[in-house]
N, C-alpha and C positions, 0 to 999 in steps of 0.2 A: 498484588501485580508487580513484578520486579521493576526497578528503574533502569534508566539507559546505563547508569554506571555500574551496576551489579552485573549486567550482561554484556557489556562491551569488552572487547579483546584489545590488547595492545594493538595489534596489527590492523584493526578497525579504527583506531583513533587519528583524527585529523591533527595538524599541528597546533591549531588553536585550542584543541581539547587537552593536548598535552601540556600546553602552557598553563592552562586552567587547573589541570590537576597538581602540577608543579607548584603554583601558588597555593594550592589547598595544602600541602605540605608544609608551607611556611607559617609562622605565627603573624597575626594580624598587622603588627606593626610593620615588618619586613614587606608582608606583601602590599600594604599600602605604600610604601615607599617606592615599590617598583611600579606600581600603578600610576605613581606620580610622574614617571618619565615616559608613560605612553600616550599615543594619540586617545583623545576622549572616545573616538568611534571604537577603537581597539579596546579600550577599559570596558564599554559596554558590551561588545560582543564576547569577551572574555568572562565577563560577569554572568552573562546568559548561560555560557558553557558551564560555569561553577554551578549555577542554580540548577541546571540539568543532570549533571554528574554526580548524583547522590549514591553513596554506598559503593565506590570503586574499590575493587577487589585489590588486596595487599601485593599480589604478584604483578598487578597491572602497574600500581604506584611504583613498585621496586624497578620494574623495566624503563618507566620515564625518567625516574631519578638517575639510573645508569646510564640513560641516553644523554640527558644533562651533563653528567660528569664527563663523558666521551667528548661532547663537544667543546666543553671549557677547556679539556686538555689539548684538544686541537686547535683552539684559539691561541692557547700559550705557544705551542709549538711553531704555529702559523707566524706569531709575532717575532719569536726568537729567530726564525731563520728562513721564512717564506714558505709557499705552497709546497715545493718539491722536498724541502726537509721536513715539513709537517707530515706528508704523506708518508716519508721513509720510516719516521718514529712512530706513526700510527699503526703502520703494517707491522712492525715489531711488537706495537703493544696489543693490538686488536685483531691482527690479522688481515691480509689483503682485501678480502670482500668487504668487512665492515669499515676498514680504512677509507675505501672508495666511496662509500655510502656518506661516512662523517665528511669527507671532503667535498662532496656535493653539496652538502648542507652548508659548510662554510662559505662555499662559493656563493649560494644563493643568499646568505644573509649579507655578505659582503656587497653584492650587486644591489640589494635593496637599499642598503645605507647610500652607494653612490648615486641611486637614481633620486634619493631624498634631495641630494644638492641639486640636480637638475631641476627640480620642482620649484626652486625658488629662482631660476634664471628668467630672463626675459624671453618671450616667445618669438619675437623678431629676430632677436640674436642667434637663438637655438637653430631658427628655420633658416637663417643665412648660412649658418655652419653646416647643418644637415643637407642642405640642397645640393653640395657636392659629393654626398656619399650615396652608395647603393641603396635603392629602395627597400631591399630587404632588410638592411642593417637601421635604416630609418625607422621602417616598421617595428621592428623589435623594441627600439629605443622608445617611441612614441607609445607603445603598449604598456608600458611602465608609468607613464605618466597621467595625471587627473585628466579626465575628458575635457574639461574646459580650457585647460592648457594645450591639450592635444589639439583640439578644434582651431585654436588660435594660431598655431604652429601652422597647421594644413592650410589655413586662409593664406598664408604668404608663398605657397609654392605656386607654380603654375598648374593649370588644369591637368595635364598629363601625368605629370609627376605626383600630384596629388591624389589622383584616382588609382594609380599604381599602388601607393603606400596603402591606401585604404584598402584595397583588395587584398594585399599580403597581410595586413592586421586581421582581416576577417578569416583568413584560411590558415593562419599561425598555428603550429603545435610544438613538437620538440625542434631544437636547434642544434645543428653540427657544431662538433668543438671548433672547427675552422672558423666558422662564422662567428662563434663566441669571442674567439681572440680578436677579431676585427672589431667586434662592438666594444670591447674592453678598450682598446686603443682609441676608439671614437669618443665614448664617454668621458675617458680620461682626460682627453684634449678638451672637450666641452667643459666640463665640470670642474676641470683641474684638480683631480683627486684619482687615487689608484684604487681600481675597481678590481674584483675578480670575477670569475664566471658563474653562469648559471644555465641549466640544462632546460630550464622550463620558462614560459612567459604566460603573461595574461593576454589573452587574444579571444578571437570569437566574435560571434555574430552580435552578442550583447555588448560588448566593449564598441563596436563599431555602431550600433545604434544608438548607444549614448552619445558619442561623438557627434554623429549626424544630427541629432535633436539640438544640438547646441550651434550648428551651423546655418548659414542663410538657405533659404529654400531653393535658391538657384544652383548653389554649388550642391546641396543635398540630390537634387534632381541629377544633375550631371554625373555624379559620383554613383548614384543608384542605377542610372541607364548603363554605365560602363560594367558595374558589379553584374548586372542582368545580361549583358552581351556576352559575359565570360562564364557565368555561373547562374542561371536563372532560379535554381532552387536555394542557393545563398541568398540571392537578392529578396525573394520572398520571406526567407527567414527573418532577415535583418528589418524588413517592412513590417512585419508582424510585431517586432519589438519596439517598434518605434512609436507605437500609438500612445499618445498622452491624454490625460483626463480632458484637457481642454479641446482635443480633436473630436469631442462629441458633437461639436457644432458641425461637422462634417457628416452627420448621420442625418437621414432625413425624418421627418417627423414621426411616421409610422414606426420606424426603427426606434427611436427614442421611447415612444410609448411602450414598445416590446421591452426595452432596457428596464424602464422604470418599474414594470411589474416584478422584476426580479430582484430590485434592488432594496436592501433595508433603509427604511425611512430614516433612522439615526445615522447612518452611513452617508445618506445623500445630503443631509443638512450639514454634516461635519465636511464633508468633501467641498461644499459650496461656500465654506468660510472664506477661502483666499480665491475663489474663481472670479472670472472677469464677468462684467454685466452681461456680455453676450453670451455666455455659457449659461448664466441665470436666467436670462430671457428664454433662451433655448429649452430649458429643463421646464420653466413654469408655464411655458404655453402648451406644453405637451400633458399637463397635468389638470385634474378637475379644479376648478376656482378654489373649493374649499381646501384641498390638499395643498395646492399652492400656497394659500395663506396660512396653513399650518406651518409650513416649512419657513415661510418668511417670518413669522412671528417666533420662531425657534432661533432662527438666526439673528433677529434683534435682540433677543434677550440672551443669546449665548455669551457667556464670559470668555475670557482668554484659554485658548486651549494650545497644547503643544503642536508644533508644526510636523512632528514625525506622527501624530495621531491624525491629522488632517491628511498627510500622504499615505497613510495606511488605508485610509477609507477611500481615498482615491484610486489606490492600487487594487482595492477588492472591485471597486465598480469596473475599473478597466479590464479586470480578469474576467467578470461577467460580461463584457463587451465582446472580448476576445472568444469566449466560448460560443456565444449567440453568433459570431461571425462564422466560427469555424462550422456549425450546424446550419449555415446559409440562412439564418432567421433574420439577420440585419445586413446592410451593406454599407460599407465605409468608403466614400468616395473622395478623391482629392487629398488623401493622406500624404503627408510629406509636401505638398505644394505650398502656392502662395497664399492660401486661404487659412494656413496655420494660425491659431491665436495663442498668444503667450500672455502670462499675467506677471 
């Protein structure tokens, strides 16, 4: 059976897969030095891609290396004379169409570095500055920041402005060049760094769900009510993605019993490793005494486990819950309300 690497084409490659292939062409020492400068999460993700991309065809490797060469050439032109100068030289070197593609990537890479500066800034200061900007610009900027930081910034806005920004993040797609120019100016002033443009952003219901999971229940309810009044389908989509493992306490006993029939007992024990006592009580009272005792003993003698393994087990259980809810076999009440449980 052919591997992913043997069948994948250059056009199908993600940016992360391209990085993985490029690193595969280097010697171990050089690749390790590059890894040293990356975030641990990026290292882990790229390592997974390297593991999956076995037997990549020579022509695909050549295309990846050629793209890297073009980007490095563009970076040099950009540093020497700015974006316009770089575009002129790139058009002469690679042609107009390819030059435009390269410039877009240079803009995106530069924007990412610029937003990294903002990630270190104080949320109160950022909120104070952004509150004077148009909600669409604020939405674009916040969509680049970590969910925790975004939630803290949103807490500083008044109710109407906050809800408007959240709505715009949820529905965000491509961004017009005119708006990008305004965003550049704003981020430059906030971060005191010169940033370039980007044609796409991280947005959508998952980003909003992640943000709202970190906000107070009253703020979440107000924002969800606002989104529902404008776009009920979007509100429903966000709501479904907001379910946490701890929200199992919001399900009635019959529903919990139905869930437990589908859950792998090893996953259950692992998921309960860091669960609150309220969650454990909810689970145990809906199991037979013997089954509950078995899980309790497994928890008692379980040694240290990786947090990501616990989170993965919880995610698998949450997925089962979502599937059962979609089939209307269980009902989740009070989700996102004051009864949320956090551990």
